[in-house]
N, CA, C and O atoms as a GROMACS GRO file, in nm:
protein
  488
    1MET      N    1   1.509  -3.067   1.484
    1MET     CA    2   1.547  -3.195   1.427
    1MET      C    3   1.635  -3.177   1.303
    1MET      O    4   1.724  -3.258   1.278
    2ILE      N    5   1.612  -3.073   1.225
    2ILE     CA    6   1.694  -3.045   1.106
    2ILE      C    7   1.836  -3.014   1.145
    2ILE      O    8   1.929  -3.051   1.073
    3GLU      N    9   1.857  -2.945   1.258
    3GLU     CA   10   1.993  -2.910   1.302
    3GLU      C   11   2.078  -3.032   1.334
    3GLU      O   12   2.195  -3.039   1.296
    4VAL      N   13   2.019  -3.129   1.404
    4VAL     CA   14   2.091  -3.251   1.437
    4VAL      C   15   2.126  -3.329   1.308
    4VAL      O   16   2.234  -3.386   1.295
    5ALA      N   17   2.031  -3.329   1.213
    5ALA     CA   18   2.060  -3.401   1.088
    5ALA      C   19   2.170  -3.333   1.012
    5ALA      O   20   2.253  -3.402   0.953
    6ALA      N   21   2.176  -3.198   1.010
    6ALA     CA   22   2.283  -3.126   0.940
    6ALA      C   23   2.416  -3.155   1.009
    6ALA      O   24   2.518  -3.173   0.943
    7VAL      N   25   2.414  -3.158   1.141
    7VAL     CA   26   2.544  -3.184   1.212
    7VAL      C   27   2.587  -3.326   1.186
    7VAL      O   28   2.708  -3.350   1.178
    8PHE      N   29   2.497  -3.425   1.173
    8PHE     CA   30   2.531  -3.561   1.145
    8PHE      C   31   2.592  -3.580   1.005
    8PHE      O   32   2.685  -3.656   0.981
    9VAL      N   33   2.527  -3.501   0.913
    9VAL     CA   34   2.584  -3.506   0.777
    9VAL      C   35   2.728  -3.448   0.776
    9VAL      O   36   2.817  -3.501   0.709
   10SER      N   37   2.748  -3.343   0.848
   10SER     CA   38   2.882  -3.283   0.861
   10SER      C   39   2.978  -3.387   0.921
   10SER      O   40   3.090  -3.407   0.873
   11LEU      N   41   2.928  -3.451   1.027
   11LEU     CA   42   3.012  -3.558   1.091
   11LEU      C   43   3.048  -3.669   0.993
   11LEU      O   44   3.162  -3.714   0.989
   12ALA      N   45   2.949  -3.713   0.915
   12ALA     CA   46   2.977  -3.817   0.816
   12ALA      C   47   3.080  -3.774   0.712
   12ALA      O   48   3.169  -3.852   0.677
   13VAL      N   49   3.068  -3.653   0.663
   13VAL     CA   50   3.165  -3.605   0.565
   13VAL      C   51   3.303  -3.595   0.619
   13VAL      O   52   3.400  -3.634   0.553
   14VAL      N   53   3.316  -3.543   0.739
   14VAL     CA   54   3.448  -3.530   0.804
   14VAL      C   55   3.506  -3.670   0.832
   14VAL      O   56   3.625  -3.695   0.814
   15THR      N   57   3.417  -3.762   0.877
   15THR     CA   58   3.459  -3.898   0.906
   15THR      C   59   3.513  -3.964   0.781
   15THR      O   60   3.621  -4.023   0.784
   16VAL      N   61   3.442  -3.954   0.672
   16VAL     CA   62   3.487  -4.017   0.542
   16VAL      C   63   3.628  -3.954   0.501
   16VAL      O   64   3.720  -4.026   0.463
   17PHE      N   65   3.639  -3.822   0.511
   17PHE     CA   66   3.765  -3.757   0.478
   17PHE      C   67   3.880  -3.812   0.565
   17PHE      O   68   3.984  -3.853   0.514
   18MET      N   69   3.859  -3.811   0.696
   18MET     CA   70   3.963  -3.853   0.786
   18MET      C   71   3.993  -3.997   0.766
   18MET      O   72   4.111  -4.032   0.770
   19SER      N   73   3.900  -4.085   0.744
   19SER     CA   74   3.928  -4.227   0.726
   19SER      C   75   4.011  -4.244   0.594
   19SER      O   76   4.108  -4.320   0.589
   20ALA      N   77   3.970  -4.176   0.492
   20ALA     CA   78   4.050  -4.185   0.366
   20ALA      C   79   4.196  -4.140   0.389
   20ALA      O   80   4.289  -4.209   0.349
   21VAL      N   81   4.213  -4.028   0.451
   21VAL     CA   82   4.353  -3.978   0.482
   21VAL      C   83   4.430  -4.085   0.560
   21VAL      O   84   4.543  -4.120   0.527
   22LEU      N   85   4.364  -4.136   0.664
   22LEU     CA   86   4.434  -4.238   0.746
   22LEU      C   87   4.473  -4.359   0.666
   22LEU      O   88   4.587  -4.405   0.674
   23LEU      N   89   4.381  -4.412   0.587
   23LEU     CA   90   4.405  -4.534   0.508
   23LEU      C   91   4.514  -4.515   0.403
   23LEU      O   92   4.597  -4.603   0.380
   24VAL      N   93   4.512  -4.396   0.339
   24VAL     CA   94   4.616  -4.369   0.244
   24VAL      C   95   4.755  -4.356   0.312
   24VAL      O   96   4.855  -4.408   0.262
   25SER      N   97   4.760  -4.288   0.425
   25SER     CA   98   4.884  -4.278   0.498
   25SER      C   99   4.928  -4.415   0.550
   25SER      O  100   5.047  -4.446   0.542
   26ALA      N  101   4.841  -4.495   0.601
   26ALA     CA  102   4.876  -4.635   0.647
   26ALA      C  103   4.933  -4.716   0.526
   26ALA      O  104   5.030  -4.791   0.536
   27GLY      N  105   4.865  -4.696   0.411
   27GLY     CA  106   4.922  -4.765   0.292
   27GLY      C  107   5.058  -4.723   0.250
   27GLY      O  108   5.139  -4.806   0.209
   28ALA      N  109   5.084  -4.597   0.259
   28ALA     CA  110   5.216  -4.543   0.223
   28ALA      C  111   5.321  -4.596   0.324
   28ALA      O  112   5.432  -4.633   0.287
   29LYS      N  113   5.281  -4.598   0.449
   29LYS     CA  114   5.377  -4.650   0.551
   29LYS      C  115   5.401  -4.797   0.527
   29LYS      O  116   5.514  -4.844   0.542
   30SER      N  117   5.296  -4.873   0.489
   30SER     CA  118   5.310  -5.020   0.464
   30SER      C  119   5.401  -5.044   0.346
   30SER      O  120   5.472  -5.144   0.345
   31LEU      N  121   5.402  -4.956   0.247
   31LEU     CA  122   5.483  -4.978   0.132
   31LEU      C  123   5.628  -4.933   0.156
   31LEU      O  124   5.717  -4.961   0.075
   32ARG      N  125   5.651  -4.866   0.264
   32ARG     CA  126   5.781  -4.816   0.298
   32ARG      C  127   5.842  -4.734   0.185
   32ARG      O  128   5.957  -4.756   0.146
   33THR      N  129   5.762  -4.639   0.133
   33THR     CA  130   5.812  -4.560   0.025
   33THR      C  131   5.936  -4.479   0.071
   33THR      O  132   5.954  -4.452   0.190
   34PRO      N  133   6.016  -4.444  -0.023
   34PRO     CA  134   6.140  -4.365   0.012
   34PRO      C  135   6.110  -4.237   0.086
   34PRO      O  136   6.182  -4.199   0.178
   35HIS      N  137   6.003  -4.169   0.045
   35HIS     CA  138   5.969  -4.042   0.110
   35HIS      C  139   5.933  -4.068   0.258
   35HIS      O  140   5.981  -3.998   0.347
   36ILE      N  141   5.851  -4.167   0.283
   36ILE     CA  142   5.806  -4.200   0.418
   36ILE      C  143   5.929  -4.248   0.503
   36ILE      O  144   5.948  -4.206   0.617
   37THR      N  145   6.007  -4.334   0.445
   37THR     CA  146   6.124  -4.384   0.520
   37THR      C  147   6.221  -4.272   0.552
   37THR      O  148   6.276  -4.270   0.662
   38GLU      N  149   6.243  -4.179   0.459
   38GLU     CA  150   6.334  -4.065   0.485
   38GLU      C  151   6.273  -3.973   0.592
   38GLU      O  152   6.343  -3.923   0.680
   39GLN      N  153   6.142  -3.953   0.584
   39GLN     CA  154   6.072  -3.859   0.679
   39GLN      C  155   6.082  -3.920   0.820
   39GLN      O  156   6.114  -3.848   0.915
   40MET      N  157   6.058  -4.047   0.836
   40MET     CA  158   6.065  -4.111   0.966
   40MET      C  159   6.204  -4.111   1.022
   40MET      O  160   6.222  -4.095   1.143
   41THR      N  161   6.303  -4.127   0.939
   41THR     CA  162   6.443  -4.117   0.985
   41THR      C  163   6.477  -3.978   1.030
   41THR      O  164   6.543  -3.960   1.133
   42THR      N  165   6.434  -3.880   0.958
   42THR     CA  166   6.456  -3.738   0.994
   42THR      C  167   6.388  -3.706   1.131
   42THR      O  168   6.444  -3.635   1.214
   43LEU      N  169   6.272  -3.759   1.150
   43LEU     CA  170   6.196  -3.735   1.278
   43LEU      C  171   6.249  -3.816   1.392
   43LEU      O  172   6.215  -3.790   1.507
   44GLY      N  173   6.332  -3.913   1.361
   44GLY     CA  174   6.388  -3.997   1.470
   44GLY      C  175   6.296  -4.111   1.513
   44GLY      O  176   6.307  -4.164   1.623
   45VAL      N  177   6.204  -4.147   1.421
   45VAL     CA  178   6.112  -4.256   1.452
   45VAL      C  179   6.174  -4.388   1.401
   45VAL      O  180   6.202  -4.405   1.282
   46PRO      N  181   6.193  -4.480   1.496
   46PRO     CA  182   6.256  -4.606   1.452
   46PRO      C  183   6.166  -4.684   1.359
   46PRO      O  184   6.043  -4.679   1.371
   47GLN      N  185   6.225  -4.757   1.269
   47GLN     CA  186   6.149  -4.841   1.170
   47GLN      C  187   6.067  -4.946   1.246
   47GLN      O  188   5.964  -4.991   1.195
   48SER      N  189   6.110  -4.986   1.364
   48SER     CA  190   6.036  -5.084   1.442
   48SER      C  191   5.897  -5.026   1.488
   48SER      O  192   5.808  -5.103   1.524
   49MET      N  193   5.882  -4.902   1.486
   49MET     CA  194   5.755  -4.838   1.526
   49MET      C  195   5.650  -4.831   1.414
   49MET      O  196   5.534  -4.798   1.437
   50MET      N  197   5.696  -4.863   1.288
   50MET     CA  198   5.608  -4.847   1.178
   50MET      C  199   5.478  -4.935   1.184
   50MET      O  200   5.369  -4.889   1.149
   51THR      N  201   5.494  -5.058   1.228
   51THR     CA  202   5.378  -5.146   1.245
   51THR      C  203   5.280  -5.085   1.338
   51THR      O  204   5.159  -5.086   1.313
   52PHE      N  205   5.330  -5.033   1.447
   52PHE     CA  206   5.242  -4.965   1.548
   52PHE      C  207   5.168  -4.847   1.484
   52PHE      O  208   5.046  -4.837   1.498
   53LEU      N  209   5.238  -4.762   1.415
   53LEU     CA  210   5.182  -4.643   1.351
   53LEU      C  211   5.074  -4.680   1.248
   53LEU      O  212   4.969  -4.616   1.238
   54ILE      N  213   5.104  -4.786   1.171
   54ILE     CA  214   5.008  -4.833   1.069
   54ILE      C  215   4.881  -4.881   1.137
   54ILE      O  216   4.769  -4.845   1.100
   55GLY      N  217   4.905  -4.966   1.241
   55GLY     CA  218   4.793  -5.016   1.318
   55GLY      C  219   4.706  -4.907   1.379
   55GLY      O  220   4.584  -4.912   1.375
   56ALA      N  221   4.773  -4.808   1.434
   56ALA     CA  222   4.698  -4.696   1.498
   56ALA      C  223   4.613  -4.623   1.396
   56ALA      O  224   4.500  -4.585   1.426
   57GLN      N  225   4.665  -4.603   1.278
   57GLN     CA  226   4.592  -4.531   1.174
   57GLN      C  227   4.474  -4.614   1.123
   57GLN      O  228   4.366  -4.560   1.100
   58ILE      N  229   4.495  -4.745   1.107
   58ILE     CA  230   4.383  -4.825   1.060
   58ILE      C  231   4.274  -4.841   1.169
   58ILE      O  232   4.155  -4.842   1.139
   59ALA      N  233   4.320  -4.852   1.295
   59ALA     CA  234   4.224  -4.859   1.408
   59ALA      C  235   4.150  -4.724   1.419
   59ALA      O  236   4.030  -4.722   1.449
   60GLY      N  237   4.217  -4.617   1.396
   60GLY     CA  238   4.150  -4.482   1.407
   60GLY      C  239   4.045  -4.469   1.298
   60GLY      O  240   3.934  -4.420   1.322
   61ALA      N  241   4.080  -4.513   1.178
   61ALA     CA  242   3.980  -4.506   1.067
   61ALA      C  243   3.856  -4.593   1.099
   61ALA      O  244   3.742  -4.551   1.082
   62ALA      N  245   3.885  -4.716   1.147
   62ALA     CA  246   3.776  -4.809   1.176
   62ALA      C  247   3.690  -4.750   1.295
   62ALA      O  248   3.568  -4.761   1.296
   63GLY      N  249   3.760  -4.690   1.392
   63GLY     CA  250   3.689  -4.636   1.510
   63GLY      C  251   3.597  -4.520   1.472
   63GLY      O  252   3.483  -4.515   1.519
   64VAL      N  253   3.644  -4.430   1.392
   64VAL     CA  254   3.557  -4.314   1.361
   64VAL      C  255   3.442  -4.358   1.270
   64VAL      O  256   3.333  -4.302   1.278
   65ILE      N  257   3.466  -4.458   1.183
   65ILE     CA  258   3.353  -4.507   1.103
   65ILE      C  259   3.254  -4.578   1.190
   65ILE      O  260   3.133  -4.556   1.175
   66ALA      N  261   3.300  -4.665   1.283
   66ALA     CA  262   3.208  -4.732   1.371
   66ALA      C  263   3.134  -4.632   1.459
   66ALA      O  264   3.021  -4.657   1.500
   67GLY      N  265   3.199  -4.520   1.488
   67GLY     CA  266   3.139  -4.414   1.568
   67GLY      C  267   3.022  -4.350   1.507
   67GLY      O  268   2.945  -4.284   1.577
   68LEU      N  269   3.002  -4.365   1.378
   68LEU     CA  270   2.879  -4.311   1.318
   68LEU      C  271   2.756  -4.386   1.369
   68LEU      O  272   2.646  -4.331   1.372
   69TRP      N  273   2.776  -4.515   1.411
   69TRP     CA  274   2.664  -4.591   1.465
   69TRP      C  275   2.668  -4.597   1.615
   69TRP      O  276   2.563  -4.605   1.678
   70TRP      N  277   2.784  -4.593   1.673
   70TRP     CA  278   2.795  -4.602   1.818
   70TRP      C  279   2.879  -4.485   1.867
   70TRP      O  280   3.002  -4.493   1.865
   71GLY      N  281   2.817  -4.379   1.909
   71GLY     CA  282   2.888  -4.250   1.941
   71GLY      C  283   3.005  -4.257   2.034
   71GLY      O  284   3.106  -4.193   2.006
   72PRO      N  285   2.999  -4.329   2.140
   72PRO     CA  286   3.118  -4.336   2.232
   72PRO      C  287   3.241  -4.390   2.164
   72PRO      O  288   3.352  -4.344   2.190
   73VAL      N  289   3.223  -4.488   2.080
   73VAL     CA  290   3.338  -4.544   2.008
   73VAL      C  291   3.402  -4.435   1.915
   73VAL      O  292   3.524  -4.421   1.906
   74GLY      N  293   3.316  -4.363   1.849
   74GLY     CA  294   3.364  -4.255   1.762
   74GLY      C  295   3.443  -4.148   1.841
   74GLY      O  296   3.548  -4.101   1.798
   75ILE      N  297   3.388  -4.112   1.956
   75ILE     CA  298   3.454  -4.011   2.038
   75ILE      C  299   3.588  -4.062   2.091
   75ILE      O  300   3.686  -3.988   2.096
   76ALA      N  301   3.590  -4.186   2.130
   76ALA     CA  302   3.718  -4.247   2.180
   76ALA      C  303   3.818  -4.254   2.069
   76ALA      O  304   3.935  -4.222   2.091
   77ALA      N  305   3.778  -4.294   1.951
   77ALA     CA  306   3.872  -4.298   1.833
   77ALA      C  307   3.917  -4.161   1.798
   77ALA      O  308   4.035  -4.144   1.767
   78ALA      N  309   3.834  -4.063   1.800
   78ALA     CA  310   3.871  -3.923   1.767
   78ALA      C  311   3.967  -3.873   1.873
   78ALA      O  312   4.061  -3.802   1.837
   79ILE      N  313   3.951  -3.902   2.000
   79ILE     CA  314   4.048  -3.862   2.100
   79ILE      C  315   4.176  -3.926   2.075
   79ILE      O  316   4.278  -3.857   2.086
   80GLY      N  317   4.185  -4.054   2.041
   80GLY     CA  318   4.308  -4.121   2.010
   80GLY      C  319   4.377  -4.056   1.885
   80GLY      O  320   4.499  -4.041   1.880
   81LEU      N  321   4.294  -4.019   1.785
   81LEU     CA  322   4.358  -3.950   1.672
   81LEU      C  323   4.410  -3.815   1.700
   81LEU      O  324   4.510  -3.773   1.642
   82THR      N  325   4.343  -3.744   1.791
   82THR     CA  326   4.391  -3.616   1.836
   82THR      C  327   4.528  -3.629   1.899
   82THR      O  328   4.618  -3.550   1.871
   83LEU      N  329   4.544  -3.727   1.984
   83LEU     CA  330   4.672  -3.751   2.046
   83LEU      C  331   4.780  -3.799   1.948
   83LEU      O  332   4.896  -3.759   1.956
   84TYR      N  333   4.740  -3.880   1.859
   84TYR     CA  334   4.830  -3.930   1.751
   84TYR      C  335   4.886  -3.813   1.668
   84TYR      O  336   5.008  -3.800   1.652
   85PHE      N  337   4.796  -3.728   1.618
   85PHE     CA  338   4.840  -3.622   1.535
   85PHE      C  339   4.904  -3.509   1.608
   85PHE      O  340   4.991  -3.442   1.551
   86ALA      N  341   4.866  -3.483   1.737
   86ALA     CA  342   4.939  -3.386   1.812
   86ALA      C  343   5.081  -3.432   1.838
   86ALA      O  344   5.174  -3.352   1.839
   87GLY      N  345   5.099  -3.565   1.860
   87GLY     CA  346   5.233  -3.618   1.872
   87GLY      C  347   5.313  -3.604   1.745
   87GLY      O  348   5.432  -3.570   1.748
   88ALA      N  349   5.248  -3.631   1.634
   88ALA     CA  350   5.318  -3.615   1.505
   88ALA      C  351   5.361  -3.472   1.483
   88ALA      O  352   5.472  -3.447   1.437
   89ALA      N  353   5.273  -3.378   1.516
   89ALA     CA  354   5.309  -3.232   1.503
   89ALA      C  355   5.429  -3.200   1.592
   89ALA      O  356   5.520  -3.127   1.553
   90ALA      N  357   5.427  -3.256   1.714
   90ALA     CA  358   5.538  -3.231   1.808
   90ALA      C  359   5.668  -3.288   1.754
   90ALA      O  360   5.774  -3.226   1.766
   91PHE      N  361   5.660  -3.410   1.692
   91PHE     CA  362   5.786  -3.466   1.639
   91PHE      C  363   5.840  -3.380   1.524
   91PHE      O  364   5.961  -3.361   1.511
   92HIS      N  365   5.749  -3.330   1.441
   92HIS     CA  366   5.798  -3.246   1.330
   92HIS      C  367   5.863  -3.114   1.384
   92HIS      O  368   5.971  -3.075   1.342
   93LEU      N  369   5.791  -3.047   1.482
   93LEU     CA  370   5.842  -2.928   1.535
   93LEU      C  371   5.973  -2.949   1.610
   93LEU      O  372   6.060  -2.862   1.608
   94ARG      N  373   5.989  -3.058   1.676
   94ARG     CA  374   6.108  -3.092   1.747
   94ARG      C  375   6.234  -3.087   1.662
   94ARG      O  376   6.341  -3.051   1.711
   95VAL      N  377   6.220  -3.124   1.536
   95VAL     CA  378   6.334  -3.123   1.445
   95VAL      C  379   6.333  -2.998   1.354
   95VAL      O  380   6.411  -2.988   1.258
   96GLY      N  381   6.245  -2.903   1.386
   96GLY     CA  382   6.240  -2.777   1.304
   96GLY      C  383   6.167  -2.792   1.174
   96GLY      O  384   6.185  -2.708   1.086
   97ASP      N  385   6.086  -2.892   1.154
   97ASP     CA  386   6.018  -2.915   1.030
   97ASP      C  387   5.880  -2.855   1.032
   97ASP      O  388   5.779  -2.925   1.042
   98ARG      N  389   5.874  -2.720   1.022
   98ARG     CA  390   5.741  -2.653   1.028
   98ARG      C  391   5.650  -2.690   0.915
   98ARG      O  392   5.530  -2.706   0.936
   99GLN      N  393   5.704  -2.706   0.795
   99GLN     CA  394   5.626  -2.747   0.677
   99GLN      C  395   5.564  -2.882   0.700
   99GLN      O  396   5.447  -2.903   0.669
  100GLY      N  397   5.639  -2.973   0.754
  100GLY     CA  398   5.584  -3.106   0.777
  100GLY      C  399   5.486  -3.112   0.893
  100GLY      O  400   5.402  -3.202   0.900
  101ALA      N  401   5.497  -3.017   0.981
  101ALA     CA  402   5.407  -3.014   1.100
  101ALA      C  403   5.262  -2.968   1.059
  101ALA      O  404   5.162  -3.006   1.118
  102LEU      N  405   5.262  -2.883   0.952
  102LEU     CA  406   5.127  -2.829   0.915
  102LEU      C  407   5.020  -2.934   0.889
  102LEU      O  408   4.911  -2.923   0.945
  103PRO      N  409   5.045  -3.036   0.808
  103PRO     CA  410   4.939  -3.137   0.791
  103PRO      C  411   4.898  -3.203   0.923
  103PRO      O  412   4.780  -3.229   0.945
  104ALA      N  413   4.996  -3.232   1.013
  104ALA     CA  414   4.962  -3.295   1.139
  104ALA      C  415   4.880  -3.200   1.222
  104ALA      O  416   4.788  -3.247   1.290
  105VAL      N  417   4.906  -3.069   1.221
  105VAL     CA  418   4.825  -2.973   1.292
  105VAL      C  419   4.682  -2.970   1.237
  105VAL      O  420   4.585  -2.966   1.313
  106VAL      N  421   4.670  -2.970   1.108
  106VAL     CA  422   4.533  -2.964   1.043
  106VAL      C  423   4.461  -3.095   1.078
  106VAL      O  424   4.340  -3.092   1.102
  107LEU      N  425   4.527  -3.206   1.080
  107LEU     CA  426   4.455  -3.332   1.117
  107LEU      C  427   4.426  -3.339   1.265
  107LEU      O  428   4.328  -3.402   1.305
  108THR      N  429   4.509  -3.276   1.349
  108THR     CA  430   4.476  -3.261   1.491
  108THR      C  431   4.349  -3.186   1.509
  108THR      O  432   4.262  -3.228   1.585
  109MET      N  433   4.338  -3.073   1.439
  109MET     CA  434   4.213  -2.994   1.447
  109MET      C  435   4.096  -3.066   1.389
  109MET      O  436   3.984  -3.053   1.440
  110THR      N  437   4.116  -3.142   1.284
  110THR     CA  438   4.009  -3.223   1.225
  110THR      C  439   3.957  -3.327   1.324
  110THR      O  440   3.837  -3.353   1.333
  111SER      N  441   4.051  -3.387   1.398
  111SER     CA  442   4.015  -3.486   1.494
  111SER      C  443   3.933  -3.421   1.609
  111SER      O  444   3.837  -3.479   1.659
  112ILE      N  445   3.974  -3.304   1.646
  112ILE     CA  446   3.897  -3.230   1.751
  112ILE      C  447   3.755  -3.199   1.699
  112ILE      O  448   3.657  -3.212   1.773
  113ALA      N  449   3.747  -3.159   1.573
  113ALA     CA  450   3.615  -3.137   1.511
  113ALA      C  451   3.531  -3.264   1.514
  113ALA      O  452   3.410  -3.255   1.537
  114LEU      N  453   3.590  -3.381   1.491
  114LEU     CA  454   3.516  -3.505   1.504
  114LEU      C  455   3.461  -3.525   1.639
  114LEU      O  456   3.346  -3.568   1.653
  115ILE      N  457   3.538  -3.495   1.739
  115ILE     CA  458   3.487  -3.508   1.882
  115ILE      C  459   3.367  -3.422   1.901
  115ILE      O  460   3.264  -3.468   1.950
  116ALA      N  461   3.379  -3.289   1.860
  116ALA     CA  462   3.274  -3.195   1.881
  116ALA      C  463   3.148  -3.235   1.803
  116ALA      O  464   3.038  -3.230   1.857
  117LEU      N  465   3.165  -3.275   1.678
  117LEU     CA  466   3.046  -3.310   1.594
  117LEU      C  467   2.977  -3.435   1.647
  117LEU      O  468   2.854  -3.444   1.649
  118ARG      N  469   3.059  -3.533   1.690
  118ARG     CA  470   2.996  -3.654   1.745
  118ARG      C  471   2.930  -3.628   1.875
  118ARG      O  472   2.824  -3.684   1.902
  119ALA      N  473   2.985  -3.547   1.956
  119ALA     CA  474   2.922  -3.514   2.089
  119ALA      C  475   2.791  -3.440   2.065
  119ALA      O  476   2.694  -3.458   2.138
  120ALA      N  477   2.790  -3.356   1.960
  120ALA     CA  478   2.667  -3.279   1.934
  120ALA      C  479   2.554  -3.358   1.885
  120ALA      O  480   2.440  -3.312   1.888
  121THR      N  481   2.581  -3.484   1.838
  121THR     CA  482   2.476  -3.567   1.786
  121THR      C  483   2.434  -3.684   1.880
  121THR      O  484   2.350  -3.766   1.843
  122LEU      N  485   2.492  -3.688   1.998
  122LEU     CA  486   2.457  -3.794   2.094
  122LEU      C  487   2.322  -3.773   2.151
  122LEU      O  488   2.276  -3.852   2.233
   0.00000   0.00000   0.00000
């Protein structure tokens, strides 16, 4: 019983971290800061996609938080985030931006950790 509790605490910590990162990133995209606008242009992401990306990040944050109470929702949200950040890493690597790809790779791995942690507590 203690092991499951420890895994759930780890899940909660990673969930809060991921949700905070997602909401900060969505906020920066919403403000259309020069750094974000320049980065999206470099990556070839059209400005018309910004609303979708913001929505995906907010939905991902809400999904992993809801997943603390309803496991399948958390797993589905974490799978979506894995795909989102793997795509982000691919976009960075496509233009030769290794430094920019690193955070996306770390967040891809964090999303995979969320899947594993939530599955371990079902």
